[in-house]
C-alpha positions as CSV (number, residue, x, y, z in Angstrom):
1,M,7.5,-10.2,-25.8
2,L,10.6,-12.1,-23.4
3,T,10.6,-8.3,-22.0
4,A,7.8,-8.3,-20.3
5,L,7.9,-11.5,-19.3
6,N,11.4,-10.9,-17.5
7,D,9.5,-7.5,-16.0
8,D,6.6,-10.1,-14.9
9,L,9.3,-12.1,-13.0
10,L,11.6,-9.6,-11.5
11,L,8.4,-7.6,-10.7
12,S,6.2,-10.2,-9.0
13,I,8.9,-11.6,-6.9
14,A,9.7,-8.4,-5.5
15,V,6.4,-7.5,-4.4
16,I,5.5,-11.4,-3.0
17,R,9.1,-10.5,-1.0
18,M,8.6,-7.5,0.0
19,A,4.8,-7.5,0.6
20,P,6.0,-9.4,4.3
21,R,8.5,-6.8,5.0
22,G,6.4,-4.3,5.0
23,G,4.5,-5.8,8.2
24,W,8.1,-6.2,9.6
25,S,8.4,-2.3,9.8
26,F,4.4,-2.2,10.9
27,L,5.2,-4.7,13.3
28,D,9.2,-3.3,14.4
29,A,6.9,0.1,14.6
30,I,3.9,-1.4,17.1
31,E,6.5,-2.6,19.0
32,E,8.5,0.7,19.2
33,M,5.7,2.8,20.1
34,T,4.4,0.1,22.4
35,K,7.7,-0.6,24.4
36,S,9.8,3.4,24.6
37,P,8.3,5.5,26.1
38,S,7.5,8.4,24.9
39,Q,8.1,12.4,26.1
40,A,5.1,14.5,26.6
41,T,4.5,17.9,28.0
42,A,2.0,19.5,30.3
43,W,1.2,22.7,32.0
44,R,0.3,22.8,35.6
45,Q,-0.8,26.0,38.0
46,R,1.3,27.2,41.2
47,S,-0.1,27.5,44.7
48,N,0.2,31.8,43.3
49,G,-1.6,31.3,39.8
50,T,1.4,31.0,37.6
51,L,1.9,28.2,35.0
52,E,4.7,25.9,35.5
53,E,5.6,23.6,32.5
54,D,6.5,19.5,33.3
55,S,7.8,16.9,31.3
56,F,6.9,13.0,32.1
57,E,7.4,9.8,29.6
58,I,4.5,7.6,28.3
59,V,3.7,4.5,26.7
60,L,1.0,3.7,24.3
61,P,-0.6,0.3,25.4
62,L,-0.8,-2.5,22.8
63,P,-4.0,-2.3,20.8
64,V,-6.3,-5.0,21.5
65,R,-7.4,-5.5,17.7
66,F,-6.3,-4.4,14.0
67,D,-8.6,-4.1,11.2
68,V,-7.5,-5.6,8.1
69,C,-10.3,-3.9,5.7
70,D,-9.9,-0.7,7.5
71,P,-9.2,1.7,4.0
72,Y,-7.2,4.7,6.2
73,G,-5.4,1.0,7.2
74,F,-4.2,-0.1,10.4
75,R,-5.5,2.0,13.5
76,I,-5.2,1.4,17.3
77,D,-8.2,2.4,18.1
78,T,-10.3,0.3,16.5
79,P,-13.6,-1.1,17.5
80,A,-14.6,-4.6,17.4
81,S,-16.1,-5.9,13.7
82,A,-16.2,-8.5,11.9
83,T,-13.1,-7.5,10.2
84,T,-11.3,-7.5,13.3
85,I,-8.5,-9.7,14.8
86,E,-7.2,-9.6,18.1
87,A,-3.3,-7.9,18.1
88,D,-1.4,-10.8,19.1
89,K,-2.6,-13.3,16.5
90,F,-2.2,-10.3,14.0
91,L,1.4,-9.5,14.3
92,E,1.8,-13.8,14.9
93,A,1.2,-13.6,11.5
94,F,3.9,-11.6,9.7
95,G,6.6,-13.4,11.1
96,A,8.7,-15.1,8.9
97,N,8.3,-18.7,9.6
98,S,4.4,-17.8,10.6
99,P,2.1,-20.4,7.6
100,Q,0.3,-17.1,6.5
101,S,3.8,-15.8,5.2
102,E,4.7,-19.5,3.9
103,A,0.9,-19.4,2.2
104,V,1.8,-16.8,0.5
105,S,5.4,-17.4,-1.7
106,R,3.1,-21.0,-2.6
107,M,0.6,-18.5,-4.3
108,W,3.1,-17.0,-6.5
109,V,4.0,-20.5,-8.3
110,A,0.4,-20.9,-8.6
111,W,-0.5,-17.1,-10.3
112,F,3.0,-17.4,-12.2
113,Y,3.0,-20.4,-13.5
114,A,-1.1,-19.8,-14.6
115,L,0.8,-16.3,-16.0
116,W,2.9,-18.7,-18.1
117,D,0.7,-21.5,-19.5
118,E,-2.3,-19.5,-20.4
119,D,-0.8,-16.0,-21.5
120,Y,3.0,-16.0,-22.6
121,R,2.6,-19.3,-23.7
122,H,0.4,-18.7,-26.5
123,R,1.7,-15.1,-27.4
124,L,5.0,-17.1,-27.8
125,A,3.9,-19.7,-29.6
126,A,2.1,-17.0,-32.5
127,M,5.9,-14.8,-31.9
128,H,7.3,-18.1,-33.6
129,G,4.4,-19.5,-35.4
130,C,4.3,-22.9,-34.2
131,E,2.0,-24.9,-31.4
132,P,1.6,-23.9,-27.3
133,R,2.8,-27.9,-27.5
134,D,5.9,-27.0,-29.1
135,I,7.2,-25.0,-26.4
136,Q,7.8,-27.5,-23.3
137,H,10.9,-27.1,-21.2
138,E,12.0,-29.1,-17.4
139,Y,11.8,-25.7,-16.3
140,F,8.4,-25.2,-16.9
141,A,7.2,-29.1,-15.8
142,D,8.8,-28.3,-12.6
143,L,7.0,-25.3,-11.6
144,R,4.1,-27.3,-13.2
145,K,4.4,-30.0,-10.2
146,M,5.7,-27.4,-7.6
147,R,2.1,-26.3,-8.7
148,H,0.3,-29.5,-8.8
149,D,1.9,-29.9,-4.9
150,T,1.0,-27.0,-3.5
151,T,-2.5,-26.7,-5.5
152,H,-3.5,-29.9,-4.4
153,G,-1.2,-31.9,-2.2
154,R,-2.0,-29.2,0.8
155,G,1.1,-27.2,0.7
156,L,3.7,-30.8,0.6
157,A,6.1,-32.2,-1.7
158,R,5.0,-35.2,-3.7
159,G,7.7,-38.1,-4.4
160,N,6.2,-37.4,-8.3
161,G,6.2,-34.3,-8.8
162,A,8.5,-31.4,-6.2
163,A,10.5,-34.0,-5.1
164,R,11.4,-34.7,-8.1
165,C,11.9,-31.7,-9.7
166,T,15.1,-32.0,-12.2
167,V,15.4,-28.0,-13.3
168,L,15.2,-26.2,-9.9
169,T,16.4,-28.4,-6.7
170,P,14.1,-30.8,-5.9
171,F,11.7,-30.0,-2.1
172,R,11.9,-32.9,0.2
173,E,9.2,-35.4,0.2
174,G,6.2,-35.0,2.2
175,H,8.1,-31.2,3.1
176,P,6.1,-28.1,2.9
177,I,6.5,-26.4,-0.2
178,V,8.7,-22.7,1.1
179,L,10.3,-20.5,-1.5
180,R,12.8,-18.5,0.4
181,F,15.1,-16.1,-1.2
182,T,17.6,-19.1,-2.5
183,H,14.5,-20.4,-4.1
184,F,13.4,-16.8,-5.9
185,R,17.2,-16.1,-6.5
186,E,17.3,-19.5,-8.5
187,I,14.3,-20.1,-10.6
188,V,15.3,-15.8,-11.8
189,E,18.7,-17.3,-12.5
190,K,17.7,-20.8,-14.1
191,F,15.2,-19.5,-16.5
192,P,15.8,-20.7,-19.6
193,W,16.0,-17.5,-22.1
194,N,17.8,-19.2,-24.9
195,Y,15.5,-21.3,-25.5
196,L,12.3,-19.8,-25.5
197,A,14.6,-16.8,-27.7
198,A,14.5,-19.9,-30.9
199,K,11.5,-21.9,-33.0
200,P,11.1,-24.7,-31.1
201,A,11.0,-28.1,-33.0
202,P,7.3,-29.0,-33.8
203,R,6.0,-31.4,-31.7
204,P,3.2,-34.5,-31.9
205,A,-0.7,-33.4,-31.3
206,Q,-1.1,-35.9,-28.5
207,A,-4.1,-37.5,-26.5
208,K,-6.4,-34.5,-24.3
209,S,-9.3,-35.5,-22.1
210,L,-12.5,-33.9,-22.7
211,T,-14.2,-33.6,-20.1
212,V,-18.3,-33.6,-20.8
213,S,-22.0,-34.4,-19.6
214,V,-24.5,-36.1,-21.1
215,D,-28.0,-38.1,-21.0
216,E,-27.9,-41.1,-19.5
217,A,-29.6,-42.9,-21.6
218,L,-27.7,-41.3,-24.5
219,A,-24.3,-42.3,-23.0
220,E,-25.4,-45.9,-22.9
221,K,-26.7,-46.1,-26.9
222,F,-23.2,-44.7,-27.2
223,R,-21.2,-47.3,-25.0
224,N,-23.7,-50.3,-26.4
225,A,-23.0,-49.0,-30.0
226,A,-19.5,-48.6,-30.0
227,A,-18.9,-52.0,-27.9
228,A,-21.0,-53.8,-31.2
229,D,-18.3,-52.0,-33.2
230,G,-15.9,-53.3,-32.0
231,T,-14.5,-49.9,-31.3
232,K,-13.6,-48.0,-28.5
233,V,-15.0,-45.5,-26.6
234,H,-12.6,-43.0,-26.5
235,A,-12.1,-43.4,-30.6
236,A,-15.7,-43.5,-30.9
237,A,-15.8,-40.3,-29.4
238,E,-13.1,-39.1,-31.6
239,E,-14.5,-39.7,-35.0
240,A,-18.1,-38.8,-33.9
241,I,-16.9,-34.9,-32.6
242,T,-15.2,-34.9,-36.0
243,M,-18.2,-35.5,-38.0
244,W,-20.1,-33.0,-35.8
245,L,-17.2,-30.4,-37.2
246,A,-17.1,-31.4,-40.6
247,A,-20.4,-30.9,-40.8
248,R,-20.9,-28.3,-39.1
249,A,-18.1,-26.5,-41.1
250,S,-20.2,-27.7,-44.7
251,S,-23.4,-25.8,-42.8
252,A,-22.1,-22.3,-42.0
253,G,-20.5,-23.1,-45.5
254,T,-23.4,-23.0,-47.8
């Protein structure tokens, strides 16, 4: 289990870091092809009718556009279409500090935290014979803060979010969250393997929001009934759900 988690961690970081490098290599090849002259050979006919070999240099022009959905790769003779973009914009996007390359690093945070929280956390809980809520560590709380700020905070570190990481190095409040190689190295080196290898102590169940939509008249009757009994709405809702589940279980058993 932990070996699989480690593989997913390292391989996903490798892919997210190598993807832009492939673009850089492509950019270098394009620049070399369009700036460095290449030797070409042609045959020309002399006045006496014999052929003579002649060599000359050619420089290929910079492609006008690239098709980002071309199944054959990025070709230099692409006709304009809905999936093409100007070559200069395309090449600039592979810059180390371009908005596109920075966005790719932020995508990793959301993906890996979801993989942990929705998959591995439950599998580890089953292996340890505990509840998923029992597995809590400040390391994952830091990833959750980063995930929230990258998906809901326009990629900027909030004062009560990624700027307040306690295990991982916090980002400066109001500054973009961009993962460089130093951040990825820290994410790997500080991963709480020892904590995950042991069965955690049980934690008490906590209240969890349950968002539902019901008929407006029914909701009003429910609120009025709870108020008449002097019961808070959340307590009345919890009691109603418990009674419904009990009735359902009783019906299923008969």
